[in-house]
C-alpha positions as CSV (number, residue, x, y, z in Angstrom):
1,X,58.8,176.1,124.5
2,X,56.0,178.6,123.8
3,X,56.0,179.5,127.4
4,X,59.7,180.0,127.7
5,X,59.6,182.1,124.5
6,X,57.6,184.7,126.5
7,X,59.3,184.6,129.8
8,X,57.4,181.7,131.5
9,X,59.7,179.3,132.9
10,X,57.2,177.6,135.1
11,X,57.5,176.6,138.6
12,X,60.6,175.3,140.3
13,X,60.6,171.6,141.0
14,X,62.7,172.3,144.3
15,X,61.1,175.3,145.8
16,X,57.7,175.4,144.1
17,X,58.2,179.0,143.3
18,X,58.1,180.6,139.8
19,X,61.5,179.7,138.1
20,X,61.9,183.4,136.4
21,X,61.6,184.6,140.0
22,X,64.5,182.7,141.1
23,X,66.4,183.5,138.2
24,X,66.0,187.2,138.5
25,X,66.8,187.1,142.3
26,X,70.3,185.5,141.6
27,X,70.9,187.7,138.6
28,X,72.8,190.5,140.2
29,X,75.4,188.0,142.0
30,X,75.8,186.5,138.4
31,X,76.7,189.9,136.7
32,X,79.1,190.7,139.5
33,X,80.9,187.3,139.1
34,X,81.0,187.8,135.4
35,X,82.1,191.2,135.3
36,X,84.9,190.4,137.7
37,X,85.9,187.4,135.7
38,X,86.3,189.4,132.8
39,X,88.1,192.2,134.2
40,X,90.6,190.0,135.7
41,X,91.1,187.9,132.5
42,X,91.7,191.3,130.8
43,X,94.2,192.5,133.3
44,X,96.1,189.2,133.1
45,X,95.7,188.3,129.2
46,X,96.8,191.7,127.8
47,X,100.1,192.2,129.7
48,X,101.0,188.5,129.1
49,X,100.3,189.0,125.4
50,X,102.4,192.0,125.0
51,X,105.3,190.3,126.9
52,X,104.8,187.2,124.8
53,X,104.7,189.2,121.6
54,X,107.8,191.7,122.4
55,X,110.1,189.0,123.4
56,X,109.5,186.6,120.6
57,X,111.2,183.1,120.7
58,X,112.6,183.7,124.1
59,X,111.9,181.8,127.4
60,X,109.9,184.6,128.8
61,X,107.7,184.2,125.5
62,X,107.4,180.8,126.0
63,X,106.4,181.2,129.8
64,X,103.9,183.7,128.9
65,X,102.1,181.6,126.2
66,X,102.3,178.7,128.4
67,X,100.4,180.6,131.3
68,X,97.9,181.7,128.8
69,X,97.3,178.2,127.7
70,X,97.1,176.8,130.9
71,X,94.6,179.3,131.9
72,X,92.4,178.2,129.1
73,X,92.8,174.6,129.5
74,X,92.1,174.4,133.2
75,X,88.5,173.5,134.2
76,X,86.5,176.4,135.6
77,X,85.6,174.3,138.5
78,X,89.3,173.8,139.4
79,X,89.9,177.5,140.0
80,X,87.3,177.5,142.9
81,X,89.7,175.0,144.5
82,X,92.7,177.2,144.4
């Protein structure tokens, strides 16, 4: 734990390379994926929230709320298969 606290994650068992180098190598793709997911969720969540709030207790409100709940409940690995 002392080594990890200063950024030394040791050697990868699989590739026998420094683990931190492997993490940094993939950091760019991870940030792009995270940013894309965040923007997509905002583009969907805000309009659905406004729609559900402006049509309170109507079928369109229930549909918008249901889509939001299903989006949160669906496992993340399932979206990769869609």
